[in-house]
C-alpha positions as CSV (number, residue, x, y, z in Angstrom):
1,M,-13.3,-13.6,-5.0
2,K,-10.6,-10.8,-4.9
3,H,-11.3,-7.4,-6.7
4,V,-8.0,-6.8,-8.5
5,I,-7.1,-3.1,-10.1
6,V,-4.0,-3.2,-12.5
7,T,-2.9,-0.1,-14.2
8,G,-0.8,-0.1,-17.6
9,A,-2.7,-3.3,-18.8
10,S,-2.5,-2.8,-22.9
11,R,0.5,-4.6,-23.3
12,G,3.5,-6.2,-21.7
13,I,3.6,-7.4,-17.9
14,G,0.0,-5.9,-17.2
15,F,-1.6,-7.4,-20.4
16,E,-0.3,-10.9,-19.3
17,L,-1.2,-10.0,-15.7
18,V,-4.6,-9.5,-16.3
19,Q,-5.3,-12.4,-18.1
20,I,-3.5,-14.9,-15.5
21,L,-5.3,-12.9,-12.6
22,A,-8.7,-13.8,-14.3
23,N,-8.0,-17.6,-14.3
24,E,-7.9,-17.1,-10.3
25,P,-11.1,-16.3,-8.2
26,C,-10.6,-12.8,-8.8
27,K,-12.6,-9.9,-10.6
28,V,-9.9,-8.0,-12.3
29,L,-10.3,-4.3,-13.7
30,A,-7.9,-3.4,-16.3
31,L,-6.8,0.6,-16.8
32,S,-4.9,1.8,-19.9
33,R,-5.3,4.6,-22.1
34,N,-5.6,2.0,-24.9
35,I,-8.2,-0.3,-24.1
36,E,-8.7,-1.8,-27.9
37,P,-6.3,-5.0,-27.0
38,L,-8.5,-5.3,-24.0
39,K,-11.3,-5.5,-26.2
40,E,-10.1,-8.4,-27.9
41,L,-9.9,-10.7,-24.7
42,S,-12.6,-12.9,-24.4
43,C,-12.7,-13.5,-20.8
44,D,-15.5,-12.9,-18.3
45,G,-13.2,-12.3,-15.4
46,I,-11.9,-8.8,-17.0
47,E,-13.6,-5.6,-17.0
48,F,-11.7,-2.7,-18.3
49,L,-11.8,1.2,-18.5
50,A,-10.0,3.5,-20.7
51,F,-8.0,5.5,-18.0
52,D,-5.0,7.9,-17.8
53,V,-3.2,8.0,-14.6
54,T,-2.1,11.2,-15.2
55,E,-5.8,12.8,-15.9
56,E,-7.3,14.2,-12.8
57,S,-10.7,14.1,-14.4
58,H,-10.5,10.0,-15.0
59,Y,-10.3,9.4,-11.0
60,K,-14.2,10.3,-10.2
61,G,-15.3,7.7,-12.8
62,L,-13.0,4.9,-11.5
63,V,-14.2,5.8,-8.2
64,D,-17.9,5.7,-9.1
65,Y,-17.2,2.3,-11.0
66,I,-15.9,1.0,-7.9
67,K,-18.7,2.0,-5.8
68,N,-21.8,1.1,-8.4
69,E,-20.2,-2.1,-10.1
70,W,-17.9,-3.5,-7.0
71,A,-19.7,-2.5,-4.1
72,G,-16.8,-0.2,-2.7
73,K,-14.4,-2.9,-2.4
74,V,-10.9,-3.3,-3.7
75,D,-8.6,-6.0,-2.7
76,V,-5.4,-5.7,-4.6
77,L,-3.8,-2.8,-6.8
78,V,-1.1,-3.3,-8.9
79,N,0.6,0.0,-10.0
80,N,2.2,-1.2,-13.2
81,A,1.5,1.7,-15.7
82,G,5.1,3.2,-16.5
83,L,7.3,5.6,-18.5
84,L,10.7,4.9,-19.9
85,I,12.5,7.8,-21.5
86,N,16.0,6.6,-22.6
87,K,18.4,10.1,-23.6
88,P,21.6,11.4,-22.1
89,F,21.2,13.5,-18.9
90,S,22.4,16.6,-20.9
91,E,19.7,16.4,-23.3
92,L,16.6,15.6,-20.8
93,T,14.4,18.4,-20.5
94,K,11.9,19.7,-17.5
95,K,9.2,18.4,-19.8
96,D,11.2,14.9,-19.8
97,F,11.6,14.9,-16.1
98,Y,7.9,15.6,-15.3
99,D,6.4,13.2,-17.9
100,V,8.4,10.3,-16.4
101,Y,7.4,11.4,-12.9
102,N,3.8,12.3,-13.7
103,V,3.1,8.8,-14.7
104,N,5.6,6.8,-12.5
105,V,5.5,8.8,-9.3
106,F,2.3,11.3,-9.0
107,G,0.2,8.9,-10.8
108,V,1.3,6.3,-8.5
109,S,0.3,8.7,-5.5
110,K,-3.1,9.7,-6.8
111,M,-4.1,6.1,-7.6
112,I,-3.5,5.0,-4.0
113,Q,-5.2,7.9,-2.6
114,A,-8.2,7.2,-4.4
115,L,-8.3,3.7,-3.6
116,I,-7.1,3.4,-0.4
117,P,-11.0,4.1,1.1
118,F,-12.0,1.0,-0.5
119,M,-9.3,-1.3,0.6
120,G,-9.4,-3.0,4.3
121,A,-6.5,-4.1,6.8
122,D,-6.0,-7.1,4.5
123,G,-5.6,-5.3,1.2
124,H,-2.3,-5.2,-0.9
125,V,-0.7,-2.3,-2.9
126,V,2.3,-3.2,-5.1
127,T,3.8,-1.1,-7.0
128,I,6.2,-1.9,-9.8
129,S,9.7,-0.5,-9.5
130,S,13.1,-1.3,-11.4
131,M,16.3,-2.5,-10.5
132,G,17.5,0.7,-11.5
133,G,15.8,2.4,-8.4
134,I,17.7,0.2,-5.9
135,Q,20.6,1.9,-4.2
136,G,23.9,0.0,-4.9
137,S,22.4,-1.5,-8.1
138,M,23.9,-1.3,-11.5
139,K,22.9,1.8,-13.5
140,F,22.8,2.4,-17.1
141,A,23.2,5.5,-18.9
142,G,20.2,7.4,-20.3
143,L,17.8,6.5,-17.3
144,A,18.5,9.0,-15.0
145,A,14.6,10.2,-15.3
146,Y,13.1,6.9,-15.2
147,S,15.4,5.2,-12.6
148,S,15.2,8.2,-10.0
149,S,11.4,7.8,-10.4
150,K,11.5,4.4,-9.5
151,G,13.6,5.1,-6.4
152,A,11.2,7.5,-5.4
153,V,8.2,5.2,-5.5
154,I,10.5,2.8,-3.4
155,T,10.7,5.7,-0.5
156,L,6.9,6.5,-1.0
157,S,5.8,2.9,-0.6
158,E,8.0,2.2,2.6
159,L,6.5,5.7,3.9
160,L,2.7,4.5,3.6
161,A,3.6,1.5,5.0
162,E,4.4,2.9,8.1
163,E,1.6,5.6,8.1
164,Y,-1.1,2.9,7.4
165,K,0.5,0.1,9.5
166,E,-2.4,0.0,11.8
167,T,-4.9,-0.1,9.4
168,G,-3.8,-1.4,6.3
169,P,-3.8,-1.9,3.6
170,A,0.0,-3.3,3.1
171,F,2.5,-1.6,0.6
172,N,5.0,-3.2,-1.3
173,V,7.4,-2.8,-4.1
174,L,8.8,-5.4,-6.8
175,A,12.1,-4.0,-8.6
176,L,12.2,-5.8,-11.4
177,G,15.3,-6.7,-13.6
178,A,15.0,-6.8,-17.5
179,V,11.9,-8.0,-19.0
180,Q,11.2,-8.6,-22.5
181,T,8.3,-6.1,-23.1
182,E,7.6,-3.5,-25.9
183,M,8.7,-1.0,-23.4
184,L,12.1,-2.5,-23.1
185,Q,12.4,-2.8,-27.1
186,E,11.0,0.9,-27.5
187,A,14.0,2.0,-25.1
188,F,16.7,-0.2,-26.2
189,P,16.1,-1.3,-29.6
190,G,17.4,-5.0,-30.3
191,Y,18.3,-5.9,-26.7
192,E,16.8,-9.1,-25.7
193,A,16.2,-10.0,-22.0
194,S,15.9,-13.4,-20.7
195,V,12.6,-13.2,-18.7
196,S,9.1,-13.0,-20.7
197,A,6.3,-10.7,-19.8
198,Y,4.1,-13.9,-19.0
199,D,6.8,-15.5,-16.6
200,M,6.9,-12.0,-15.0
201,A,3.3,-11.7,-14.7
202,S,3.1,-15.1,-13.0
203,Y,5.4,-13.9,-10.4
204,I,3.5,-10.9,-9.6
205,K,-0.1,-12.6,-9.5
206,T,1.3,-14.8,-6.7
207,F,2.9,-11.9,-4.8
208,A,-0.3,-9.6,-5.2
209,L,-2.5,-12.2,-4.1
210,T,-0.5,-13.5,-1.4
211,G,2.2,-11.2,-0.3
212,A,0.5,-9.0,2.3
213,K,0.4,-11.9,4.7
214,I,4.2,-11.7,5.0
215,Y,5.3,-8.4,3.7
216,N,4.8,-5.0,4.4
217,G,6.9,-1.9,3.8
218,K,9.3,-4.3,1.8
219,V,11.4,-4.1,-1.7
220,L,11.9,-7.3,-3.3
221,Q,14.4,-7.6,-6.1
222,V,13.0,-9.6,-8.6
223,S,16.1,-10.0,-11.1
224,N,18.2,-13.1,-12.2
225,S,21.2,-10.9,-12.6
226,T,23.4,-9.1,-10.0
227,P,23.9,-6.7,-8.8
């Protein structure tokens, strides 16, 4: 029975992922600012907490929950929560950059720091990045803050894999291409991706549960388009 934590779990890939994981031999803790969609799920394997990765005060409650309800054990963390702002670079404000990095980089860092004490040598930290964060990939106007933040967590994960290579957990990144989610529609109204949130969540589930046996410090490009 693996203990899995997923951030950004109230919609899109995260919402599908927690349901798929619950069908495995897993205990799933779904974290999201909005827990109303999670309350509507009739699944015994899913527990949830109202949680904002940018709120320092929320982490103590999470740590207490792990200690009291999960006996201090976490096997897998999926850093899925994300913020995307689509705006011309000339219009991006310091606050825009901060808001995006606060979720996509600082939130990831804080979550990892909070959970590493509960993860063993066979633990696995999976951070969801984007093809836009891959050097040499196709880039899109308007995504200066978002794509640069996704590049930052790629480098962060590579560094952590080196720092914790003797003790674990393993750190890997999935750089996703376009997926049909609410966040994509909000940023690019009318755009239709060929990959559904369910299909991507199915792939992430398998990688999160098994990838640490093969990979550490790696970035896998998960996209049906090139470059």
